N, C-alpha and C positions, 0 to 999 in steps of 0.2 A: 181789296175791293177793286174791281175793274168795271168800268161802264163805257158805253159808247153813246155819244150825243149826236143826233142828226138834225140838221136844219130842214124843216119840211116846207118852208115858204110861208108867206103871209105872217111872219114874225112868230112862228110856232116851231118848237123843237120837240123831239122825242128822245128821252134818255132811257137806255136799256141797261138794266142790271144784268151783266153777262152771266153770272152764276145761276140766277133763277129765271131769267128771261122777262122779269117784270118790267113794264114800260110805264113811264110817267111822261105825260105831255105838258108843256108849258106854253103860255101865250104872253105876249107883251100886254100890259094893262091898257085899258081904254085911255087913260090920261097920258099914255106914252105911245100912241099910234097903233095900239093893238086891239084885238077883239075882246079880250078879257073873259074868254070862255073857259079858261083853265087857270090853275095857279100860275102866277108870274114867277120868274126866277127869284125875285126878292121875296115874294110870298113864301117860296120854298125855304128860304133861309130862316124866316121867322117861324115857320111851321117845324122845320128841322130842330130849331132850338127847343121848342116845347116837347117834341117827340123825344129828343135826347134827354131832357130833364126827367120826363116820365119814365124812360127806360132805366136811367141810373137810379131813380127812386125805386123802381121795381126790383133792381138788384139789391139795394139796401133793404127793401121790405122783405125780400126772400131770405136774406141773411139773418134778419132780426125777427122773422116770423110775424110780420105786420101785413094785414090784408089791405091792399089799396085797389082791389078790383073795382072797376066802375069809376075810378077817378078820371076826370076829364079837364081839359084846359080850354079857355077862351083866349084866342090869340088875336092881337091887333098890331098891325104893322103901320108905322107912320113914316112917311117919306120926308126927306129934307132936300133942300136945293143947294146949288153952287158948291160942290158938285152934287148932282142928283145921287142920293144914297138913302139907305135906311137910317133914319134919325133915332127912332125909338121902337122897341118891341115891348108891348104890354101883354103879360100873361097872367091870367087868373086861374089858379088851380082850384077845382071844385071837388071836394071829397064827399063820398056818398053819406047820406044822413044816417044810414044804418050802422056805420062804423064810428066808434068813439076812440079817439087817440089821446094818450096821455102826453105830458110835456116832453118826456124823453123821446117818445116815438116821433112827435112833431119835429123836434130838433134834428133827429137822424134824417128824416125825410127832407126837411128844408136844406140841410147841409148837402145831402146828396144832389138835390136839384141844382143848387148854386155852384156846384163844382163839376158839372158834366163837361165832357170834352168840347161840345160846341160852344158853350158859354165861355170856356177858357180860350177858345180860338178866335172869338169875335173881337174886333177892335175896341179898345177901352173907351173911345169916344161915343160908341153906340150905347145909348141909354137903354137899360134893361129894367123895366118896372115889373116886379113880380109880387103877386099877392097869393097867399095861401088861405083859402076859405074853408075852415074846418067844420062845416055844418051850419 
């Protein structure tokens, strides 16, 4: 993966995914001198964690013929101070009510989520609070 990140001024950046040309803009948050009109870089870390977890669950679901279409996450990032950093990420997985999962399927999906590359890359001091809401 190659990307290019450009500072646009006013605490805004534009990140371009070079293969596809997709652009993601970020802003500094309001509580850190920014406008808060876009995801902040730390918002992107928390969001990337949830996206990665869902993607790895999707791979496991495809392998084991489990339908997780429509599953979504609520993501909350909580900042800490001294130094300013992400202190906790809370993620609630919401599974569609029309799907029923047995215990084996739940275990497969939960294991996949909790072993995604992003969660494995984050500092161990970062608290990760994850809930799986199965209907």
